[in-house]
Structures are given as structure tokens and as C-alpha cells.
N, CA, C and O of each residue as an XYZ file, in Angstrom:
628
protein
N       5.789     25.790      1.139
C       5.459     24.675      0.301
C       6.634     24.394     -0.634
O       7.240     25.320     -1.171
N       6.951     23.114     -0.824
C       8.043     22.776     -1.725
C       7.541     21.835     -2.816
O       6.364     21.478     -2.858
N       8.453     21.446     -3.689
C       8.086     20.645     -4.852
C       7.510     19.280     -4.510
O       6.831     18.674     -5.339
N       7.765     18.788     -3.310
C       7.296     17.454     -2.952
C       5.949     17.464     -2.224
O       5.344     16.406     -2.048
N       5.474     18.625     -1.804
C       4.218     18.662     -1.059
C       3.051     18.096     -1.854
O       2.266     17.316     -1.316
N       2.920     18.470     -3.114
C       1.821     17.940     -3.910
C       2.051     16.472     -4.268
O       1.094     15.714     -4.426
N       3.290     16.076     -4.393
C       3.615     14.692     -4.715
C       3.023     13.735     -3.681
O       2.456     12.703     -4.043
N       3.149     14.066     -2.416
C       2.744     13.159     -1.352
C       1.338     13.413     -0.814
O       0.931     12.765      0.151
N       0.600     14.322     -1.400
C      -0.735     14.661     -0.883
C      -1.692     13.477     -0.842
O      -2.437     13.357      0.130
N      -1.718     12.591     -1.842
C      -2.646     11.447     -1.724
C      -2.407     10.608     -0.472
O      -3.365     10.158      0.157
N      -1.160     10.393     -0.104
C      -0.847      9.618      1.101
C      -1.238     10.394      2.354
O      -1.821      9.835      3.283
N      -0.916     11.671      2.372
C      -1.280     12.494      3.532
C      -2.781     12.508      3.745
O      -3.253     12.463      4.882
N      -3.530     12.570      2.659
C      -4.990     12.607      2.765
C      -5.537     11.338      3.407
O      -6.471     11.407      4.206
N      -4.969     10.181      3.071
C      -5.426      8.931      3.680
C      -5.261      8.963      5.190
O      -6.136      8.504      5.923
N      -4.143      9.503      5.656
C      -3.888      9.583      7.095
C      -4.776     10.662      7.724
O      -5.421     10.425      8.745
N      -4.805     11.835      7.114
C      -5.585     12.946      7.666
C      -7.071     12.616      7.767
O      -7.736     13.031      8.717
N      -7.593     11.876      6.797
C      -9.011     11.519      6.792
C      -9.301     10.247      7.589
O     -10.457      9.845      7.722
N      -8.252      9.616      8.118
C      -8.431      8.413      8.921
C      -8.867      7.196      8.115
O      -9.473      6.278      8.668
N      -8.572      7.174      6.830
C      -9.023      6.085      5.962
C      -8.004      4.943      5.846
O      -8.354      3.843      5.419
N      -6.769      5.197      6.216
C      -5.727      4.175      6.106
C      -5.985      3.078      7.134
O      -6.102      3.361      8.326
N      -6.073      1.822      6.680
C      -6.366      0.667      7.531
C      -7.647      0.864      8.336
O      -7.714      0.515      9.514
N      -8.646      1.421      7.693
C      -9.931      1.650      8.344
C     -11.032      1.424      7.310
O     -11.232      2.245      6.415
N     -11.731      0.324      7.439
C     -12.733     -0.049      6.446
C     -14.148      0.400      6.819
O     -15.108     -0.027      6.177
N     -14.299      1.236      7.824
C     -15.649      1.674      8.222
C     -16.374      2.430      7.127
O     -17.603      2.390      7.063
N     -15.646      3.114      6.269
C     -16.267      3.948      5.245
C     -16.254      3.276      3.872
O     -16.520      3.924      2.860
N     -15.951      1.997      3.838
C     -15.806      1.288      2.573
C     -17.102      0.590      2.213
O     -17.707     -0.087      3.044
N     -17.519      0.756      0.988
C     -18.701      0.025      0.530
C     -18.315     -1.436      0.355
O     -17.161     -1.737      0.052
N     -19.254     -2.338      0.540
C     -18.923     -3.756      0.422
C     -18.541     -4.185     -0.991
O     -17.863     -5.198     -1.161
N     -18.958     -3.441     -1.998
C     -18.648     -3.808     -3.388
C     -17.254     -3.312     -3.752
O     -17.054     -2.124     -4.007
N     -16.311     -4.213     -3.774
C     -14.930     -3.896     -4.129
C     -14.560     -4.677     -5.381
O     -15.280     -5.594     -5.774
N     -13.460     -4.329     -6.001
C     -13.074     -5.013     -7.233
C     -13.023     -6.535     -7.081
O     -12.594     -7.060     -6.054
N     -13.463     -7.213     -8.111
C     -13.466     -8.673     -8.105
C     -12.070     -9.260     -8.065
O     -11.898    -10.431     -7.728
N     -11.084     -8.469     -8.400
C      -9.716     -9.019     -8.418
C      -9.082     -9.018     -7.027
O      -7.921     -9.400     -6.883
N      -9.818     -8.598     -6.011
C      -9.280     -8.628     -4.653
C      -9.688     -9.922     -3.971
O     -10.814    -10.397     -4.120
N      -8.748    -10.481     -3.219
C      -9.030    -11.635     -2.382
C      -8.875    -11.169     -0.936
O      -7.810    -10.692     -0.543
N      -9.932    -11.308     -0.154
C      -9.966    -10.740      1.190
C      -9.455    -11.719      2.233
O      -9.837    -12.889      2.254
N      -8.583    -11.215      3.100
C      -8.064    -11.987      4.224
C      -8.544    -11.319      5.510
O      -8.569    -10.091      5.605
N      -8.921    -12.119      6.487
C      -9.358    -11.549      7.760
C      -8.355    -11.799      8.877
O      -8.445    -11.189      9.943
N      -7.414    -12.680      8.640
C      -6.407    -13.034      9.644
C      -5.116    -12.260      9.356
O      -4.479    -12.476      8.325
N      -4.736    -11.373     10.256
C      -3.536    -10.558     10.073
C      -2.289    -11.426      9.985
O      -1.351    -11.078      9.268
N      -2.258    -12.542     10.695
C      -1.079    -13.427     10.625
C      -0.921    -14.006      9.225
O       0.190    -14.084      8.700
N      -2.028    -14.407      8.628
C      -1.994    -14.924      7.257
C      -1.557    -13.821      6.290
O      -0.770    -14.065      5.376
N      -2.068    -12.620      6.496
C      -1.701    -11.487      5.636
C      -0.205    -11.191      5.732
O       0.451    -10.987      4.710
N       0.331    -11.164      6.933
C       1.767    -10.917      7.118
C       2.600    -12.017      6.483
O       3.646    -11.752      5.890
N       2.139    -13.236      6.607
C       2.872    -14.348      5.991
C       2.954    -14.154      4.483
O       4.031    -14.286      3.901
N       1.837    -13.845      3.847
C       1.827    -13.621      2.398
C       2.699    -12.428      2.016
O       3.363    -12.448      0.979
N       2.696    -11.403      2.838
C       3.444    -10.182      2.525
C       4.949    -10.371      2.659
O       5.710     -9.795      1.881
N       5.383    -11.143      3.604
C       6.789    -11.148      3.962
C       7.533    -12.455      3.698
O       8.743    -12.522      3.917
N       6.849    -13.480      3.241
C       7.504    -14.778      3.061
C       7.178    -15.367      1.697
O       6.095    -15.152      1.153
N       8.129    -16.109      1.158
C       7.854    -16.880     -0.045
C       6.850    -17.961      0.338
O       6.945    -18.558      1.410
N       5.910    -18.200     -0.526
C       4.826    -19.117     -0.206
C       4.525    -19.942     -1.454
O       4.329    -19.388     -2.536
N       4.489    -21.250     -1.306
C       4.247    -22.111     -2.465
C       2.855    -21.923     -3.062
O       2.611    -22.343     -4.193
N       1.942    -21.302     -2.324
C       0.595    -21.074     -2.853
C       0.531    -19.830     -3.727
O      -0.458    -19.623     -4.430
N       1.569    -18.998     -3.696
C       1.576    -17.774     -4.481
C       2.533    -17.906     -5.658
O       3.573    -18.557     -5.558
N       2.174    -17.289     -6.759
C       2.985    -17.350     -7.964
C       4.199    -16.438     -7.848
O       5.292    -16.788     -8.292
N       3.999    -15.256     -7.242
C       5.084    -14.279     -7.098
C       5.208    -13.850     -5.643
O       4.208    -13.696     -4.943
N       6.439    -13.660     -5.196
C       6.679    -13.151     -3.849
C       6.310    -11.668     -3.851
O       6.777    -10.915     -4.705
N       5.489    -11.253     -2.916
C       4.951     -9.892     -2.867
C       6.046     -8.832     -2.836
O       5.971     -7.848     -3.571
N       7.052     -9.018     -2.007
C       8.114     -8.011     -1.934
C       8.867     -7.911     -3.261
O       9.256     -6.819     -3.674
N       9.072     -9.036     -3.922
C       9.759     -9.013     -5.219
C       8.928     -8.290     -6.274
O       9.460     -7.504     -7.059
N       7.637     -8.552     -6.292
C       6.756     -7.901     -7.256
C       6.737     -6.391     -7.049
O       6.807     -5.629     -8.014
N       6.642     -5.958     -5.800
C       6.638     -4.516     -5.499
C       7.976     -3.880     -5.879
O       7.999     -2.787     -6.446
N       9.081     -4.545     -5.577
C      10.396     -3.995     -5.927
C      10.570     -3.885     -7.441
O      11.131     -2.905     -7.932
N      10.096     -4.878     -8.176
C      10.191     -4.853     -9.632
C       9.417     -3.654    -10.202
O       9.893     -2.992    -11.124
N       8.243     -3.379     -9.662
C       7.436     -2.258    -10.154
C       7.953     -0.914     -9.639
O       7.779      0.108    -10.303
N       8.573     -0.905     -8.487
C       9.173      0.336     -7.981
C      10.330      0.758     -8.881
O      10.551      1.950     -9.091
N      11.061     -0.208     -9.407
C      12.198      0.099    -10.276
C      11.766      0.750    -11.589
O      12.586      1.365    -12.271
N      10.501      0.623    -11.944
C       9.998      1.218    -13.185
C       9.590      2.687    -13.019
O       9.292      3.366    -14.002
N       9.577      3.165    -11.795
C       9.143      4.541    -11.523
C      10.309      5.516    -11.672
O      11.471      5.117    -11.591
N       9.998      6.798    -11.891
C      11.077      7.797    -11.983
C      11.901      7.830    -10.702
O      11.366      7.664     -9.606
N      13.195      8.043    -10.847
C      14.099      8.172     -9.709
C      14.087      9.636     -9.286
O      14.509     10.511    -10.042
N      13.611      9.894     -8.100
C      13.460     11.272     -7.637
C      14.510     11.594     -6.586
O      14.385     11.188     -5.431
N      15.513     12.304     -6.975
C      16.575     12.679     -6.056
C      15.983     13.588     -4.980
O      15.392     14.625     -5.283
N      16.149     13.190     -3.740
C      15.678     13.999     -2.623
C      14.248     13.722     -2.196
O      13.860     14.102     -1.092
N      13.456     13.073     -3.031
C      12.047     12.858     -2.693
C      11.889     11.925     -1.501
O      11.102     12.201     -0.595
N      12.633     10.821     -1.496
C      12.482      9.873     -0.395
C      12.949     10.481      0.921
O      12.347     10.246      1.969
N      14.014     11.254      0.863
C      14.491     11.916      2.085
C      13.445     12.895      2.606
O      13.227     12.990      3.814
N      12.796     13.624      1.694
C      11.744     14.547      2.115
C      10.580     13.780      2.729
O      10.056     14.164      3.775
N      10.185     12.708      2.081
C       9.100     11.879      2.600
C       9.458     11.365      3.990
O       8.662     11.460      4.924
N      10.654     10.823      4.115
C      11.060     10.235      5.389
C      11.073     11.253      6.517
O      10.598     10.964      7.616
N      11.602     12.426      6.264
C      11.728     13.393      7.353
C      10.410     14.073      7.685
O      10.216     14.488      8.827
N       9.507     14.199      6.740
C       8.284     14.946      6.994
C       7.060     14.081      7.255
O       6.139     14.537      7.934
N       7.008     12.870      6.754
C       5.799     12.069      6.855
C       5.946     10.772      7.646
O       4.950     10.214      8.106
N       7.145     10.299      7.804
C       7.356      9.022      8.467
C       6.806      9.027      9.891
O       6.096      8.098     10.274
N       7.117     10.048     10.676
C       6.667     10.081     12.067
C       5.152     10.102     12.171
O       4.576      9.428     13.025
N       4.511     10.868     11.311
C       3.041     10.939     11.327
C       2.463      9.569     10.979
O       1.530      9.102     11.631
N       3.009      8.936      9.965
C       2.535      7.616      9.551
C       2.783      6.580     10.642
O       1.917      5.751     10.922
N       3.955      6.626     11.253
C       4.266      5.687     12.335
C       3.304      5.866     13.512
O       2.809      4.882     14.062
N       3.040      7.105     13.897
C       2.088      7.365     14.990
C       0.699      6.845     14.636
O       0.014      6.255     15.471
N       0.294      7.070     13.394
C      -1.025      6.629     12.948
C      -1.133      5.100     13.001
O      -2.098      4.567     13.548
N      -0.150      4.399     12.438
C      -0.200      2.934     12.435
C      -0.105      2.364     13.844
O      -0.718      1.340     14.146
N       0.655      3.018     14.697
C       0.730      2.600     16.093
C      -0.635      2.758     16.762
O      -1.063      1.891     17.523
N      -1.310      3.863     16.477
C      -2.642      4.079     17.056
C      -3.654      3.050     16.557
O      -4.640      2.770     17.239
N      -3.415      2.486     15.373
C      -4.278      1.435     14.821
C      -3.856      0.049     15.315
O      -4.518     -0.946     15.021
N      -2.746     -0.013     16.070
C      -2.273     -1.283     16.605
C      -1.383     -2.074     15.669
O      -1.194     -3.276     15.858
N      -0.821     -1.398     14.639
C      -0.008     -2.118     13.659
C       1.276     -1.385     13.283
O       1.499     -1.098     12.107
N       2.130     -1.076     14.274
C       3.388     -0.394     13.945
C       4.321     -1.263     13.106
O       5.208     -0.738     12.432
N       4.133     -2.592     13.137
C       4.992     -3.486     12.371
C       4.787     -3.351     10.857
O       5.592     -3.867     10.081
N       3.735     -2.674     10.434
C       3.450     -2.508      9.009
C       4.083     -1.259      8.415
O       3.947     -1.015      7.216
N       4.768     -0.468      9.222
C       5.261      0.843      8.782
C       6.123      0.760      7.527
O       5.917      1.548      6.604
N       7.069     -0.155      7.458
C       7.975     -0.204      6.299
C       7.208     -0.495      5.012
O       7.453      0.136      3.984
N       6.282     -1.446      5.070
C       5.503     -1.784      3.878
C       4.576     -0.654      3.463
O       4.528     -0.277      2.292
N       3.845     -0.120      4.420
C       2.888      0.945      4.110
C       3.621      2.178      3.599
O       3.194      2.802      2.628
N       4.714      2.524      4.248
C       5.486      3.692      3.817
C       5.976      3.530      2.378
O       5.818      4.439      1.563
N       6.566      2.385      2.065
C       7.081      2.156      0.710
C       5.948      2.157     -0.312
O       6.083      2.730     -1.392
N       4.843      1.521      0.027
C       3.709      1.482     -0.899
C       3.151      2.872     -1.172
O       2.900      3.231     -2.322
N       2.959      3.649     -0.119
C       2.405      4.993     -0.302
C       3.366      5.878     -1.088
O       2.947      6.641     -1.959
N       4.642      5.774     -0.782
C       5.642      6.558     -1.517
C       5.573      6.235     -3.008
O       5.441      7.138     -3.834
N       5.662      4.953     -3.353
C       5.671      4.568     -4.761
C       4.324      4.826     -5.431
O       4.270      5.191     -6.605
N       3.256      4.639     -4.697
C       1.938      4.945     -5.251
C       1.787      6.421     -5.563
O       1.184      6.783     -6.573
N       2.326      7.274     -4.708
C       2.273      8.720     -4.949
C       3.120      9.116     -6.158
O       2.705      9.951     -6.961
N       4.294      8.523     -6.287
C       5.151      8.814     -7.441
C       4.435      8.386     -8.723
O       4.410      9.130     -9.704
N       3.857      7.188     -8.711
C       3.119      6.685     -9.871
C       1.988      7.637    -10.252
O       1.792      7.942    -11.428
N       1.256      8.096     -9.257
C       0.121      8.996     -9.501
C       0.580     10.369     -9.993
O       0.067     10.881    -10.988
N       1.533     10.950     -9.302
C       1.982     12.316     -9.600
C       2.548     12.441    -11.011
O       2.283     13.418    -11.712
N       3.325     11.450    -11.419
C       3.963     11.510    -12.729
C       3.163     10.779    -13.812
O       3.627     10.596    -14.937
N       1.941     10.365    -13.436
C       1.038      9.710    -14.387
C       1.717      8.552    -15.127
O       1.587      8.407    -16.342
N       2.442      7.736    -14.357
C       3.136      6.593    -14.925
C       2.120      5.542    -15.396
O       2.302      4.912    -16.437
N       1.067      5.368    -14.623
C       0.033      4.419    -15.011
C       0.357      2.971    -14.723
O      -0.222      2.080    -15.345
N       1.267      2.707    -13.796
C       1.594      1.334    -13.435
C       0.389      0.722    -12.716
O      -0.035      1.210    -11.669
N      -0.151     -0.344    -13.289
C      -1.373     -0.955    -12.762
C      -1.201     -1.507    -11.351
O      -2.151     -1.485    -10.568
N      -0.018     -1.999    -11.010
C       0.175     -2.523     -9.660
C       0.032     -1.410     -8.635
O      -0.694     -1.566     -7.653
N       0.720     -0.276     -8.849
C       0.650      0.812     -7.878
C      -0.752      1.414     -7.822
O      -1.198      1.835     -6.755
N      -1.446      1.459     -8.945
C      -2.824      1.960     -8.931
C      -3.731      1.040     -8.122
O      -4.602      1.507     -7.388
N      -3.525     -0.260     -8.258
C      -4.315     -1.234     -7.508
C      -3.993     -1.166     -6.018
O      -4.891     -1.223     -5.179
N      -2.725     -1.048     -5.701
C      -2.305     -0.924     -4.299
C      -2.919      0.319     -3.669
O      -3.457      0.247     -2.563
N      -2.849      1.453     -4.352
C      -3.395      2.692     -3.793
C      -4.916      2.612     -3.651
O      -5.471      3.172     -2.706
N      -5.594      1.931     -4.566
C      -7.042      1.754     -4.444
C      -7.381      0.942     -3.194
O      -8.366      1.223     -2.510
N      -6.555     -0.068     -2.901
C      -6.779     -0.869     -1.698
C      -6.585     -0.024     -0.439
O      -7.389     -0.100      0.490
N      -5.522      0.779     -0.406
C      -5.314      1.653      0.752
C      -6.455      2.658      0.885
O      -6.927      2.911      1.993
N      -6.902      3.230     -0.226
C      -7.992      4.210     -0.187
C      -9.279      3.590      0.344
O     -10.111      4.283      0.929
N      -9.443      2.282      0.141
C     -10.629      1.585      0.637
C     -10.453      1.105      2.077
O     -11.382      0.540      2.655
N      -9.272      1.322      2.664
C      -9.040      0.964      4.054
C      -8.378     -0.381      4.276
O      -8.265     -0.830      5.416
N      -7.939     -1.032      3.210
C      -7.329     -2.351      3.303
C      -5.810     -2.264      3.256
O      -5.242     -1.252      2.844
N      -5.152     -3.360      3.692
C      -3.709     -3.474      3.557
C      -3.413     -4.478      2.447
O      -3.684     -5.668      2.612
N      -2.857     -4.020      1.308
C      -2.478     -4.947      0.249
C      -1.268     -5.753      0.695
O      -0.256     -5.192      1.116
N      -1.382     -7.089      0.598
C      -0.339     -7.913      1.205
C       0.104     -9.093      0.344
O       0.799     -9.984      0.831
N      -0.285     -9.110     -0.919
C       0.176    -10.200     -1.769
C      -0.552    -10.238     -3.091
O      -1.510     -9.499     -3.321
N      -0.083    -11.108     -3.948
C      -0.712    -11.323     -5.247
C      -0.822    -12.817     -5.436
O       0.165    -13.537     -5.281
N      -2.016    -13.299     -5.772
C      -2.194    -14.737     -5.864
C      -2.941    -15.200     -7.091
O      -3.441    -14.402     -7.883
N      -3.004    -16.500     -7.226
C      -3.696    -17.273     -8.258
C      -3.007    -17.281     -9.612
O      -3.017    -18.313    -10.284
N      -2.417    -16.193    -10.036
C      -1.709    -16.136    -11.322
C      -0.726    -14.982    -11.264
O      -0.842    -14.096    -10.417
N       0.245    -14.997    -12.171
C       1.238    -13.921    -12.212
C       0.565    -12.594    -12.558
O      -0.403    -12.554    -13.318
N       1.086    -11.525    -11.995
C       0.570    -10.183    -12.274
C       0.696     -9.914    -13.772
O       1.733    -10.246    -14.346
N      -0.276     -9.346    -14.415
C      -1.473     -8.676    -13.908
C      -2.699     -9.577    -13.782
O      -3.739     -9.113    -13.316
N      -2.617    -10.845    -14.177
C      -3.733    -11.742    -13.901
C      -3.703    -12.074    -12.420
O      -2.759    -11.705    -11.720
N      -4.708    -12.753    -11.946
C      -4.724    -13.154    -10.544
C      -5.458    -12.169     -9.670
O      -6.297    -11.400    -10.138
N      -5.129    -12.202     -8.381
C      -5.832    -11.413     -7.382
C      -4.881    -10.689     -6.448
O      -3.848    -11.221     -6.041
N      -5.255     -9.466     -6.121
C      -4.572     -8.740     -5.053
C      -5.105     -9.281     -3.733
O      -6.316     -9.306     -3.516
N      -4.212     -9.712     -2.855
C      -4.605    -10.138     -1.519
C      -4.656     -8.903     -0.640
O      -3.699     -8.129     -0.596
N      -5.758     -8.713      0.054
C      -5.896     -7.566      0.948
C      -6.387     -8.048      2.298
O      -7.250     -8.921      2.399
N      -5.813     -7.455      3.329
C      -6.265     -7.728      4.691
C      -7.257     -6.665      5.067
O      -7.012     -5.471      4.892
N      -8.379     -7.109      5.587
C      -9.426     -6.194      6.030
C      -9.340     -6.029      7.548
O      -9.674     -6.948      8.296
N      -8.895     -4.865      7.996
C      -8.864     -4.623      9.440
C     -10.276     -4.635     10.013
O     -11.228     -4.213      9.357
N     -10.395     -5.113     11.214
C     -11.687     -5.054     11.900
C     -11.945     -3.601     12.285
O     -11.114     -2.981     12.948
N     -13.094     -3.051     11.874
C     -13.391     -1.658     12.235
C     -13.395     -1.473     13.758
O     -13.927     -2.290     14.509
N     -12.779     -0.365     14.176
C     -12.711     -0.084     15.618
C     -13.635      1.053     15.968
O     -13.721      1.441     17.133
């Protein structure tokens, strides 16, 4: 066991328990600040493209909040070498290998936020969405922290 094992445990647990991108175990009552998308194409568009309907570009918002987290020398390399393959296999088995870069970055930053008790509301909201089986893919209606987290709900398999 090394110093990073406990850091990444929340992400590992989502994969090990089969909860990542799996809404079968999710209660229908979710936070009111979530806006649910059922079309994966729409979700990808919001996640990866500037959109006049959104106040902030999702990738820009995530990068801005990632910059506020502690810089962990060696942590990302450890994550990449030990967890990337497992995560890639898992997402491929769910039919969504194209989401690997986003999911990996989100889980990494969410774990750092949690482990060091930073309390960044964006990462806490993102991790809550993943824990519920959704893919967080945008922020809409108003600038963060007002507005809504856009989440894609995978069809249970």
C-alpha cells in the first residue's frame, strides 16, 4: 500500500461496486439542481463543445476548478498507471470508451478534493452525480454555483 491508495479509493469503489454509469441502484429523488439528459449525443455536445445555450463551457469550468486543488507530484502518474486500464475496461464494457478522458479527470480531481477536504462544491457535485450512476456533462441556466448540473442518465442494462 502506498500514499495514493487511500486517495483514489472513492473512485475505485465506484468501479468495483459497478455504480459508475449505472443508474439501476439510484433512487429517483435526486438533487433539484440536476438537469437530466437522456440522449448521449446531446450530453456529449454539452460536455465537449461551446454552446450558446450554456453560460459556461463545461471543460473550462472543470479546468478552472481543477486549478484550485492541491498539486500532487506523482499522484496523476500513480493514478494513470494503476487505475486507467481498469477504468477503460469498465467504460468499454458499458459501451462508452469515448468518455474515458472526462471520467478519469473528474474522478481524479474529485478524489483529490475529497481526500484533502478542499470542499470545492463543483467537485462534490460531480462526485455525487457519479456516485448516483450519472455522467456529469455540463452546467446550465446560470453561472456556477447557480444553475444546474447537466447529467446524462445511462439506460440501465
